C-alpha positions in Angstrom: -90.7 -25.1 -103.2 -89.6 -28.5 -103.8 -87.8 -30.6 -105.9 -89.3 -32.5 -108.9 -87.8 -34.6 -111.8 -88.3 -33.4 -115.8 -89.7 -35.6 -117.3 -92.7 -36.4 -115.1 -96.8 -35.1 -114.6 -95.5 -32.9 -111.7 -93.0 -31.2 -113.8 -95.6 -30.3 -116.2 -98.0 -29.0 -113.9 -95.3 -26.5 -112.5 -94.5 -26.0 -116.0 -98.3 -24.7 -117.2 -98.4 -22.9 -113.5 -95.7 -20.5 -114.7 -96.6 -19.7 -118.2 -100.6 -19.7 -117.8 -100.4 -16.8 -114.8 -99.9 -13.2 -114.6 -101.6 -11.8 -117.6 -105.0 -12.3 -116.9 -107.4 -10.0 -115.2 -110.6 -10.1 -113.0 -113.4 -8.5 -114.5 -113.3 -6.4 -110.9 -110.3 -5.0 -111.5 -111.5 -4.0 -115.6 -114.8 -2.8 -114.8 -112.6 -0.2 -111.9 -109.8 1.0 -114.1 -112.4 0.8 -117.3 -114.8 3.9 -115.1 -111.3 5.5 -114.0 -110.2 6.2 -118.1 -114.0 7.5 -118.3 -113.5 10.0 -115.2 -110.2 11.3 -116.5 -111.4 11.2 -119.7 -114.6 13.7 -119.1 -113.4 15.3 -115.7 -109.6 16.2 -116.4 -107.4 17.4 -113.4 -110.6 17.3 -111.6 -110.9 13.7 -111.8 -107.1 13.2 -111.1 -106.7 15.1 -108.4 -109.9 13.8 -107.0 -108.4 10.7 -107.1 -105.4 11.0 -106.1 -106.5 12.3 -102.2 -108.5 9.7 -101.9 -106.0 7.0 -102.6 -102.5 9.1 -102.2 -102.1 12.5 -101.1 -105.2 14.1 -98.6 -104.4 17.0 -99.1 -102.6 17.9 -102.0 -103.6 21.3 -103.6 -104.4 21.4 -107.4 -101.6 24.1 -107.6 -98.8 21.4 -106.1 -99.8 18.4 -108.6 -96.6 19.5 -110.6 -93.3 19.1 -108.7 -92.1 22.5 -108.6 -88.7 23.6 -109.3 -88.0 24.8 -105.5 -88.7 21.0 -104.8 -86.0 20.0 -107.5 -83.4 22.0 -105.7 -84.6 20.9 -102.0 -83.9 17.3 -103.6 -80.2 18.0 -103.8 -79.6 18.5 -100.8 -81.5 15.5 -99.1 -79.4 12.4 -101.0 -75.7 11.5 -100.2 -72.5 11.3 -102.1 -72.6 7.7 -102.2 -76.2 7.8 -104.2 -74.7 10.5 -107.2 -72.1 8.3 -107.5 -73.9 5.2 -108.0 -76.5 6.8 -110.1 -73.9 9.0 -112.2 -72.6 5.5 -112.9 -75.4 3.1 -114.1 -76.9 6.4 -116.1 -73.8 6.4 -118.0 -73.7 2.5 -118.6 -77.6 2.8 -119.1 -76.8 5.4 -121.7 -74.0 4.1 -123.7 -75.5 0.9 -124.4 -78.9 2.5 -125.5 -77.0 4.7 -128.3 -75.7 1.6 -129.6 -80.0 1.4 -130.7 -79.8 4.4 -132.2 -81.2 4.2 -135.8 -80.4 6.7 -138.8 -82.8 7.6 -141.3 -81.5 6.2 -144.6 -82.2 6.1 -148.7 -81.5 3.3 -151.3 -81.8 3.7 -155.1 -82.4 -0.2 -156.0 -83.5 0.1 -159.4 -82.9 2.7 -162.3 -85.5 6.1 -161.6 -86.6 4.7 -157.8 -85.8 5.8 -154.6 -86.7 4.4 -151.8 -86.0 4.9 -147.9 -87.6 5.8 -144.5 -87.1 8.4 -142.2 -87.1 7.0 -138.3 -88.0 10.0 -135.7 -88.5 10.2 -132.4 -92.6 10.6 -130.9 -93.2 14.2 -129.8 -94.1 13.1 -126.3 -93.2 10.9 -124.2 -94.9 9.6 -120.1 -92.7 7.3 -117.9 -94.4 5.5 -114.8 -92.7 5.2 -111.7 -93.7 3.1 -108.6 -93.8 4.7 -105.5 -93.5 3.5 -101.8 -96.1 0.5 -101.2 -96.0 -2.5 -99.8 -92.6 -2.0 -97.9 -90.4 -1.4 -101.1 -89.2 2.3 -101.2 -89.3 4.2 -104.4 -87.6 2.4 -107.9 -85.0 4.8 -108.9 -83.9 2.3 -111.0 -87.7 2.7 -113.3 -86.5 6.2 -113.8 -83.3 5.7 -115.5 -84.7 3.0 -117.6 -87.5 4.7 -118.7 -86.3 8.3 -119.1 -82.6 7.1 -120.8 -83.8 5.7 -124.0 -86.0 8.0 -124.6 -83.8 10.7 -124.1 -81.4 9.0 -126.6 -84.6 9.0 -129.6 -84.0 12.4 -129.0 -87.9 13.0 -127.6 -88.7 16.2 -127.8 -91.1 16.3 -124.0 -90.0 13.4 -121.6 -93.1 13.3 -118.4 -92.2 11.7 -115.5 -95.4 10.5 -113.1 -95.5 8.8 -110.0 -97.1 8.5 -106.5 -97.1 10.9 -104.0 -96.8 10.5 -100.5 -99.0 11.0 -97.6 -97.7 14.8 -97.6 -97.6 15.4 -101.2 -94.6 14.7 -101.8 -92.1 13.3 -104.1 -89.1 10.7 -102.4 -85.7 12.8 -103.3 -83.9 10.3 -104.7 -86.7 10.0 -107.5 -86.0 13.2 -108.0 -82.4 13.8 -108.8 -82.5 11.3 -110.8 -85.2 12.7 -112.8 -83.0 15.9 -113.5 -80.1 14.4 -114.1 -81.6 11.9 -117.0 -83.1 15.3 -118.2 -86.9 14.7 -117.8 -89.0 17.9 -118.5 -91.9 17.4 -116.0 -92.6 15.2 -113.1 -96.7 14.9 -112.1 -97.5 14.0 -108.6 -99.9 11.4 -109.7 -99.7 7.6 -109.8 -102.2 4.6 -111.0 -105.1 4.0 -113.4 -105.4 8.0 -113.1 -101.9 8.6 -114.2 -101.8 6.9 -117.1 -105.9 7.9 -118.2 -104.3 11.7 -118.0 -100.7 10.8 -119.7 -103.1 8.9 -122.5 -105.6 11.4 -123.0 -104.4 15.2 -121.6 -105.5 17.4 -119.2 -105.4 20.9 -118.5 -102.4 20.3 -116.4 -100.7 17.6 -117.3 -100.5 17.2 -121.6 -100.9 14.4 -123.5 -98.0 12.4 -124.5 -97.7 9.5 -127.2 -96.2 6.9 -126.0 -95.9 5.9 -121.9 -94.1 3.3 -120.7 -92.8 1.9 -116.8 -94.1 -0.8 -114.7 -96.4 -0.5 -112.2 -99.8 -2.6 -110.4 -102.5 -4.2 -111.8 -104.5 -0.6 -112.6 -101.3 0.6 -114.2 -100.9 -2.5 -116.5 -104.2 -2.7 -117.2 -104.9 1.1 -118.1 -101.8 0.7 -120.2 -103.6 -2.0 -122.1 -106.8 0.0 -122.2 -105.2 3.0 -123.8 -103.0 0.9 -126.1 -103.7 2.2 -129.5 -104.6 5.7 -128.2 -100.8 6.2 -127.4 -98.4 3.5 -127.4 -97.1 1.3 -124.9 -94.1 -0.3 -124.3 -95.8 -4.1 -123.2 -98.0 -5.5 -120.8 -96.1 -6.6 -117.8 -97.1 -9.5 -115.7 -95.1 -10.6 -112.3 -91.0 -10.3 -112.4 -89.6 -14.4 -113.3 -86.6 -15.9 -113.3 -84.7 -19.3 -114.4 -81.8 -20.4 -113.3 -80.4 -23.0 -115.4 -77.1 -24.9 -113.4 -75.0 -27.4 -113.5 -72.9 -29.7 -110.8 -70.0 -26.9 -110.5 -72.7 -24.0 -110.0 -72.7 -22.7 -106.6 -76.0 -23.1 -104.5 -75.4 -20.6 -102.2 -75.2 -18.0 -105.4 -78.2 -20.0 -107.2 -80.5 -19.4 -103.7 -79.5 -16.1 -103.5 -80.8 -15.5 -107.2 -83.9 -17.1 -107.0 -84.8 -14.7 -104.0 -84.0 -11.6 -105.1 -87.2 -12.2 -107.1 -89.4 -14.1 -104.8 -89.4 -10.9 -102.9 -91.5 -9.0 -105.6 -94.4 -10.1 -105.2 -96.3 -12.9 -104.8 -96.9 -14.0 -108.6 -93.6 -14.0 -109.3 -91.7 -17.0 -110.5 -88.3 -18.7 -109.7 -87.1 -21.7 -111.2 -83.7 -23.6 -110.8 -83.6 -26.2 -113.4 -80.4 -28.7 -113.4 -79.0 -32.4 -114.1 -77.6 -32.5 -111.2 -79.1 -33.8 -108.1 -76.4 -33.0 -105.4 -76.9 -28.9 -106.7 -80.5 -29.2 -106.7 -81.0 -30.5 -102.9 -77.7 -28.5 -102.1 -79.8 -25.1 -103.4 -82.9 -25.8 -101.4 -81.5 -26.4 -98.3 -79.4 -22.4 -99.4 -83.0 -21.2 -100.0 -84.9 -22.3 -96.8 -81.6 -20.8 -94.9 -81.4 -17.4 -96.3 -85.5 -16.7 -96.5 -84.8 -17.0 -92.5 -83.2 -13.6 -93.0 -85.0 -11.9 -96.0 -87.2 -9.1 -94.8 -90.0 -9.5 -97.5 -90.3 -13.2 -96.2 -93.8 -13.5 -96.5 -94.0 -12.4 -100.0 -91.0 -14.7 -100.7 -92.6 -18.1 -99.1 -95.8 -17.3 -101.3 -94.3 -17.2 -104.7 -92.1 -19.7 -104.2 -95.3 -21.8 -102.6 -96.8 -21.1 -106.0 -94.9 -20.3 -108.9 -91.3 -21.8 -107.5 -90.0 -25.1 -108.3 -86.0 -26.9 -109.0 -86.5 -29.8 -111.9 -84.2 -32.1 -112.3 -83.6 -33.1 -115.7 -81.3 -35.1 -117.4 -78.8 -32.5 -119.3 -77.9 -29.3 -119.5 -79.8 -29.5 -123.6 -83.0 -30.3 -121.9 -82.9 -27.6 -119.0 -82.3 -25.0 -122.9 -85.2 -26.5 -124.3 -87.7 -26.2 -120.9 -86.2 -22.2 -121.3 -87.6 -22.2 -124.5 -90.9 -23.6 -124.1 -91.3 -21.1 -120.6 -89.9 -17.3 -122.2 -88.5 -16.1 -119.0 -88.2 -12.6 -117.9 -84.4 -13.2 -116.6 -81.8 -16.3 -117.3 -79.3 -17.2 -115.8 -76.7 -19.5 -117.6 -74.9 -20.5 -114.0 -72.8 -22.9 -116.0 -68.7 -23.8 -116.4 -69.1 -22.6 -120.5 -72.2 -20.5 -120.5 -70.6 -19.0 -123.6 -71.0 -22.7 -125.4 -75.1 -22.6 -125.3 -76.1 -18.8 -126.1 -76.9 -19.9 -130.0 -79.1 -22.2 -128.2 -81.6 -19.5 -126.7 -84.1 -18.4 -128.1 -86.9 -17.1 -125.9 -85.9 -14.8 -123.2 -86.1 -11.0 -122.0 -82.2 -10.9 -121.1 -79.7 -13.8 -120.5 -76.9 -13.5 -117.9 -74.0 -15.2 -118.3 -72.3 -16.9 -115.5 -71.7 -17.3 -111.9 -70.8 -13.1 -111.4 -73.5 -11.9 -113.2 -77.0 -11.9 -110.8 -79.8 -10.2 -111.8 -79.4 -7.2 -109.9 -76.4 -6.2 -111.9 -79.2 -6.0 -115.0 -81.7 -4.3 -113.0 -79.6 -1.4 -111.9 -76.0 -0.7 -114.1 -74.9 -3.2 -116.4 -76.6 -1.4 -119.2 -79.0 -3.1 -120.8 -82.6 -2.4 -120.4 -84.6 -4.0 -117.7 -87.8 -3.1 -118.6 -88.7 -7.2 -120.1 -91.0 -8.8 -121.5 -92.5 -11.7 -118.6 -95.4 -14.3 -118.7 -93.6 -16.5 -122.1 -94.2 -12.9 -124.0 -90.4 -13.3 -124.8 -91.8 -15.7 -127.6 -92.2 -12.4 -129.4 -91.3 -9.6 -127.8 -88.5 -7.4 -126.8 -87.3 -5.5 -123.7 -88.5 -1.5 -123.9 -85.5 0.0 -125.7 -84.6 3.0 -127.8 -87.0 2.1 -130.8 -90.1 2.1 -128.4 -90.4 6.0 -128.7 -88.9 5.5 -132.2 -91.8 5.5 -135.7 -90.3 4.6 -139.4 -92.1 6.3 -142.6 -91.8 5.0 -145.9 -90.3 7.3 -148.5 -91.3 6.2 -152.5 -89.9 8.2 -155.6 -90.8 6.8 -159.0 -89.6 8.6 -162.5 -92.0 8.6 -165.1 -89.6 5.7 -166.9 -89.8 3.8 -163.9 -93.1 4.1 -163.7 -93.7 2.8 -166.8 -91.6 -0.8 -166.4 -93.5 -1.6 -163.2 -97.2 -0.4 -164.1 -98.6 -3.3 -165.8 -97.1 -5.8 -163.0 -99.3 -3.4 -160.5 -102.9 -2.8 -162.4 -102.2 -7.0 -163.1 -102.0 -7.3 -158.4 -104.9 -4.5 -158.1 -107.3 -6.2 -160.7 -107.0 -9.8 -158.8 -107.8 -8.2 -155.8 -110.7 -6.7 -157.1 -109.9 -3.2 -156.1 -110.2 -1.6 -160.1 -109.6 2.4 -158.6 -106.2 1.3 -157.3 -105.6 0.1 -161.3 -107.0 3.4 -162.7 -105.1 5.1 -160.7 -102.2 3.9 -162.0 -103.6 3.1 -165.6 -104.2 7.4 -165.7 -100.8 7.7 -165.3 -100.1 5.5 -168.6 -100.1 7.5 -172.0 
């Protein structure tokens, strides 16, 4: 990680590297995932079990593909009260936030004889992907909460969860307790692209769903991209990222800790500080180097900082905000004295964290908003996973005869301009 001045060619190169990363896929990965999807579509359970035995649980029996009631009951005794308390608190706060997103069906009568409206319904089935324990990380309990709770609030009748099993064919008890807490209907021991394929196409055991959500590795992301259209998905997510805007009063130790919180995710993660203060820039760099030495995932964070981390010194906070809108970060922290003064200037960000005591991890686990957020600049046009992800809107229209007669001429005119005579004829035949 280096300090650079903006504007400069070095700063522009850093911005280009950050905004260009993350959503490009190697052809060999595309080919491999395509073959997996086709295999699962053709062979169903046999393919899912073959991949699961090859990559995750060598001895998994077909009868164990679904997590049993006995496994769910056993998990209850394997977690402690501290976890239960934290889980309950986070779930309640996430429910409260997402409950406010729920839309209602509506009807209006905008003109005499005309009734228009919209039916709002949940999809019939949703699949939530939850990553397993790989690469030094434990299973992501928070992914269960963030994926399932909005689906439950939307009113989805059937919610399935897929997660890779351990080598022994088990699922982490914390995941199972979390899933039971938020109301998952069924859990399957399957991961990667074959789990996504099973949810998209259906197998003998795994029921086809309408929407698939949740984070995962490159194979999961590619599989979701390829099945989009067959099913709905939340988004094509790239590596995690954070951008901190800090003024001269910001605490460099806080900033460094927050940059590290994202750098430890992945070597492709991006961590950026933009500040008008030379002193804050220098002190933050020193704090990053010092805190990095204490980090268990130091090798990952070091590579992340080297490739996609930087500190930019800018003329003023306004320039920092302009740069942030250009980068459109997943997580934006406003670590300034009066963060609310700048909220109306923020146009492109997945989530905005206001003030010194609102670090990004509170959003990951407990605050309430969803942590499945747009990355790689896609916050320019997309939003967080929400209740809307699991909802669909159907338009309602009704015309009386007098209303139809009043508007028929205009409809026929437009249809004829477009050269669609049958459209015009559908209206004309009623004009008697």
